[in-house]
Backbone bond lengths (Angstrom), bond angles and torsions (degrees), N, CA, C in turn:
res aa  C-N    CA-C-N  psi(-1)  N-CA   C-N-CA  omega(-1)  CA-C   N-CA-C  phi
1 M - - - 1.412 - - 1.501 107.54 -
2 P 1.343 117.84 118.26 1.476 119.97 -176.62 1.550 111.47 -77.17
3 I 1.315 117.86 150.18 1.349 125.31 174.79 1.525 109.59 -105.75
4 Y 1.290 116.35 124.81 1.499 123.43 -177.04 1.445 108.11 -112.87
5 E 1.391 113.31 148.74 1.414 118.59 167.58 1.521 116.18 -100.74
6 Y 1.227 121.01 134.38 1.413 130.06 -177.04 1.482 113.99 -119.93
7 L 1.365 116.87 151.97 1.408 129.31 167.26 1.553 110.78 -118.66
8 C 1.342 115.09 126.11 1.334 119.26 -179.23 1.508 110.82 -82.26
9 R 1.274 126.14 124.47 1.392 126.73 -179.13 1.533 113.88 -74.82
10 G 1.306 113.21 -23.55 1.545 123.16 -179.25 1.549 106.89 -72.28
11 C 1.194 118.85 -60.62 1.557 121.39 -168.54 1.606 109.41 -113.20
12 G 1.254 122.02 -8.72 1.451 121.61 178.66 1.552 118.53 81.63
13 A 1.474 111.46 10.29 1.371 115.63 178.61 1.487 115.98 -73.79
14 E 1.311 117.86 142.26 1.498 118.25 -178.85 1.683 101.82 -114.67
15 F 1.346 106.51 134.42 1.548 110.61 178.76 1.483 109.83 -156.22
16 E 1.316 113.72 168.90 1.530 126.80 179.07 1.445 109.23 -101.11
17 A 1.334 116.54 146.85 1.481 112.18 166.88 1.578 105.78 -154.58
18 W 1.328 111.37 152.37 1.451 119.34 178.08 1.511 105.99 -84.34
19 V 1.327 111.86 133.37 1.518 115.49 174.60 1.466 109.55 -119.29
20 R 1.490 112.49 123.66 1.356 115.36 179.87 1.467 119.34 -83.47
21 K 1.385 114.24 -32.86 1.447 122.48 179.17 1.555 108.26 -123.82
22 P 1.456 114.09 142.50 1.409 114.13 -174.55 1.508 116.05 -63.91
23 D 1.286 126.79 -18.20 1.353 126.73 174.57 1.539 116.19 -91.73
24 E 1.339 114.80 0.90 1.456 121.68 -172.62 1.648 106.28 -83.35
25 K 1.250 119.10 136.72 1.387 125.84 -176.13 1.625 106.83 -125.62
26 P 1.166 119.15 127.02 1.544 120.57 -176.08 1.482 104.62 -86.96
27 A 1.295 116.18 167.94 1.500 127.43 173.08 1.464 110.58 -97.01
28 C 1.297 114.53 151.15 1.428 118.88 -178.79 1.552 110.19 -70.77
29 P 1.307 120.71 129.23 1.413 122.53 -178.59 1.566 115.00 -65.57
30 E 1.233 118.09 -26.11 1.377 125.01 179.30 1.505 116.99 -80.63
31 C 1.374 115.48 -52.69 1.576 118.48 -178.05 1.490 113.97 -114.25
32 N 1.435 114.30 0.04 1.532 120.70 -175.72 1.480 111.32 59.73
33 G 1.378 115.14 24.18 1.506 115.66 179.70 1.519 111.65 -82.95
34 S 1.254 116.07 162.21 1.593 125.16 177.11 1.465 115.47 -110.08
35 E 1.217 119.18 9.04 1.520 121.44 -179.07 1.634 102.42 -94.19
36 L 1.235 113.88 84.82 1.483 119.19 -174.64 1.566 111.51 -109.90
37 E 1.302 119.26 152.91 1.347 123.01 171.82 1.532 106.34 -125.81
38 R 1.327 116.40 125.45 1.396 119.14 177.41 1.555 111.49 -79.69
39 K 1.211 109.40 123.28 1.609 116.27 -179.36 1.518 111.20 -78.50
40 L 1.294 116.13 160.40 1.426 121.49 178.59 1.583 102.31 -84.55
41 S 1.343 112.55 125.37 1.468 116.14 172.17 1.439 112.93 -109.09
42 L 1.328 111.22 132.77 1.536 118.19 -173.80 1.528 104.79 -95.45
43 P 1.397 113.93 131.55 1.366 121.81 174.50 1.588 115.07 -59.55
44 R 1.331 118.52 144.39 1.426 114.61 171.55 1.466 113.16 -89.93
45 L 1.314 118.20 134.62 1.489 123.92 -177.81 1.429 105.41 -99.53
46 H 1.394 116.18 139.24 1.430 122.92 177.21 1.570 105.39 -125.70
47 T 1.257 117.75 97.65 1.479 121.98 -177.36 1.509 103.30 -111.15
48 S 1.379 115.69 171.82 1.464 116.83 179.27 1.604 108.68 -68.85
49 G 1.305 119.26 -23.50 1.451 117.48 -178.10 1.498 107.60 -75.09
50 T 1.250 121.99 -45.75 1.483 127.89 176.00 1.521 108.33 -59.32
51 H 1.294 116.93 -42.95 1.423 121.28 -174.36 1.642 103.70 -64.61
52 D 1.357 116.90 -54.12 1.476 118.51 -179.12 1.566 111.28 -55.00
53 L 1.404 118.71 -40.80 1.435 115.87 -178.88 1.560 112.41 -66.06
54 A 1.423 112.90 -37.92 1.378 112.83 179.97 1.595 115.50 -71.25
55 M 1.342 113.20 -27.81 1.438 116.39 176.27 1.575 109.90 -73.89
56 R 1.390 122.46 -40.95 1.465 123.13 171.29 1.495 113.56 -54.06
57 A 1.339 113.01 -45.40 1.486 117.99 178.54 1.525 116.35 -61.97
58 A 1.358 111.90 -38.08 1.516 118.25 179.10 1.508 108.54 -71.64
59 K 1.283 120.98 -40.45 1.445 121.20 -178.46 1.559 110.69 -69.43
60 K 1.320 118.32 -37.73 1.442 120.63 174.10 1.569 111.28 -64.97
61 R 1.259 118.17 -39.76 1.480 125.57 178.79 1.582 106.36 -63.23
62 D 1.367 117.58 -48.34 1.476 119.43 -176.12 1.463 109.97 -67.02
63 A 1.371 119.19 -39.10 1.443 122.27 -179.98 1.518 108.81 -60.29
64 A 1.344 119.87 -44.08 1.420 126.55 177.19 1.504 113.49 -56.96
65 Q 1.383 111.45 -47.82 1.511 118.95 -178.01 1.464 106.35 -68.84
66 A 1.352 127.67 -34.08 1.403 125.19 -178.99 1.393 110.41 -69.52
67 K 1.456 118.86 -40.47 1.456 125.18 179.56 1.492 110.28 -58.72
68 E 1.334 116.19 -45.96 1.506 126.75 179.63 1.484 107.18 -62.52
69 A 1.242 121.05 -44.08 1.508 123.34 -174.03 1.597 105.42 -70.49
70 A 1.281 120.83 -43.28 1.411 125.32 179.94 1.592 111.26 -58.00
71 Y 1.396 110.63 -44.64 1.430 116.53 179.39 1.433 113.42 -68.82
72 T 1.354 125.54 -40.61 1.322 129.77 176.42 1.560 111.02 -62.71
73 Q 1.284 118.03 -43.97 1.495 122.92 177.83 1.594 110.09 -62.52
74 R 1.419 108.01 -42.79 1.592 105.79 176.66 1.475 114.29 -64.36
75 Q 1.309 116.18 -41.01 1.552 119.11 179.60 1.542 107.30 -59.99
76 Y 1.381 114.93 -42.61 1.524 114.10 -178.60 1.583 107.90 -63.15
77 E 1.189 115.17 -44.08 1.562 114.77 -179.05 1.508 115.33 -63.76
78 L 1.282 114.50 -35.73 1.524 118.13 177.26 1.561 112.86 -71.19
79 N 1.354 118.69 -28.43 1.385 120.03 -174.13 1.564 114.03 -109.05
80 H 1.293 113.86 4.84 1.464 117.46 172.32 1.549 114.88 -122.50
81 D 1.267 122.21 116.87 1.395 119.02 175.43 1.554 114.06 -102.24
82 D 1.171 112.51 85.38 1.630 116.68 -173.94 1.416 111.36 -91.36
């Protein structure tokens, strides 16, 4: 079942909807209108280059979070005599 993006001409809401049949048109979840325009959806590409970039960004983010967690734990230990 494809997921399509729609723009409601009545209220301007943008939303996604699953479409089971090609001739099926959903209703706007905001105003329940039927004047919808299907937007052009771009496919997501997963190449080795984009995967490598995503992995590097995730590792950098994880390292920063680990450093922050270690700092917070150390500050807690220094300031609390339990």
